[in-house]
C-alpha positions, 0 to 999 in steps of 0.5 A: 308557844316557843320563843325564838330570838334573832340577834344582829350585832355587826353591819349596817342597813336594814337588809339584816332585818329584811333577810329574816323577816319572811322566815319570822312571819312563817314562824309567827303564823305557826304560833311561835314568838319571834323577838328581834335583838337589833344593832340599829333600831332606825328601821325597826318599827317600819319593818317589824311594827306592822307585824307585831314583832317585839324588838330590843336594842342589842349590846354593842361597842360604843363609840365605833373607832376607825381601824385599819382594814381587816385582812381576815375574820380575826381582823373584823373581830379585832376592829370591833373590840375583841382585843379590848377589856370591854369585850367581857362587859358586852358578852355579859350584857348579851348573856343577861339579855338572852337569859332574861328572854328565855329563848327556845332557839337562837339565831345569829346574824353577824353576832360574834359577841352573842355567839361567845356569850351563849356557849354555855347556854343549853339552847339550840343555836343557828347562824343565819346570813350570807357567807361573810358572816360564816367563814369557812371552818379552817385554821387559820381562816383564809384572807378576805382579800384573795387578790393579795398575798399574806404570810400564813404566820400573819394570819395565824398570829392575828387569829391567836390573839383573838382566840386568847381574848375570847377564851379569857371571856369564856373562862369568866362566863362559862362555856367550852373554850375555843381551840381555834377561831372556827370553833366560835361557829359550832352551832346546830345549823348554818343557814348559809343564805347565798349562792356559790357564785355570790359567796364571799369566800370563793375558796369554801370547799363544802357548804350547804347553800340555802339560797339568798334571803331578802325581802322583795314584796314589802314597800311602795309600788315604784312610780317612775318618772315619765321622762326618759327611755331606759329605766335606772333604779338606784338604792343608795346610802345617804352617807356615800361621799359621791352621792351629790355628784352621782345624782347630778350625773344621773339627772343629766342622762336621758333615762328615767331614774328612780332612787331610794335613799333611806332617811333622806330629808324632804329638803334633800328630795326637793333639791335632787329630784327632777323631771327624769329623777325621783327620790324616795325615802321609803322602801320600794317593792323590789320585786316590781322594781326588778321586773321593770328596770333596765339597770340597777345602781347600788352599794353591793348589798348582798340582798339587793344584788341577789334580788336583781341578779335573779331578776336578770338585771345588770348592776353598777356597784359602788361598794363602801366596805370590804363585805360589799367589795367582795360581793361586787368582785363576784358580780364582776367575775360573772360579767353581770356588772361593773364596779367603781371602787370607793377610792376612785376620786372623780368617778364618771358615773354617767359614762359607766351607765352609758356603757352598760346600757349600750353593751348587751353583754352585761344583760346577757350575763345577768339573764344567764344567772337568772336562768340558771336559778329560775327554780329558786323560790324564796317563799319555799326557802322561807318554809324550809328554813322555818321547818328546820327551826321548828325541828331544832326546837322540837 
């Protein structure tokens, strides 16, 4: 039996676990032991416990410190402590943890420190996730803000500083130094789990797209409020600053509204639920939701967006960070959604919902996307990725 370690370091939500879960189950059925090393254990038992997967806490930077917005991947690494002395300790912790686990294969989901820490190990490695976690292999790496122009020298300087920090750690831990930041992603396989239209880096010239990875069959069957005509599904974060205002406006519509808010308390559920709006703290079966709803409201998480677009449903997007903002921009470019940026002070959610339900153009564009990728089969994707994992082990 081989051991496969799945490492997640940066980002939020439980999409990072859910994206790989179906592949992990495939590998488990073939007799392999899959261990999850996770940034956030909050949803680990709910998602992994019933399948018997082992999981551990990932080494991570603490506390999280507010930083200026990143303009490129080097900026993301700067904002997560790659220019600080603590990088060596975190990388050493990753190396110790992974050495103790003795894996036969390593998979990295937005885990740059783990990538640094394992450059010396003679273990096959693979990237897994959306395009945001695997930028184009260019030097300097392109800006993540295509609507803004930055001097090339600024991009080069930001990257040079981070490469120097990484190489200083590699000199202590062992492994091949980086000649450019893109060398960090020298692995045996890049499971780029998205589609070209949803890639965070639209300027990527060459890529092997495996298709979006998400979990859509686990969770409770959706129970919609009986009151209301059109059905709206909302997947929201409890820390979204506009959440109370949004729920109040949705409750005032003539729609049947079903809302999933992970971690919502019982008091919160009672306060905001109404005759036409139900709030669930537990995950829902997203495949059924996609089949039954007319409109989706979410924070532009890659998995939710892909699930609903493949179901042919338009989206009202409320991004909370740069990764989600890029996803939202792609959906808007498709004509399949509307974005309300986080900087809008008094958003009129009700008006946006009314406009999207009244105009068929959003439904038509999302239906066109679904038709284009009607042959995409997530279960087949899981098998193909598992096959490749086994091949790398062999």
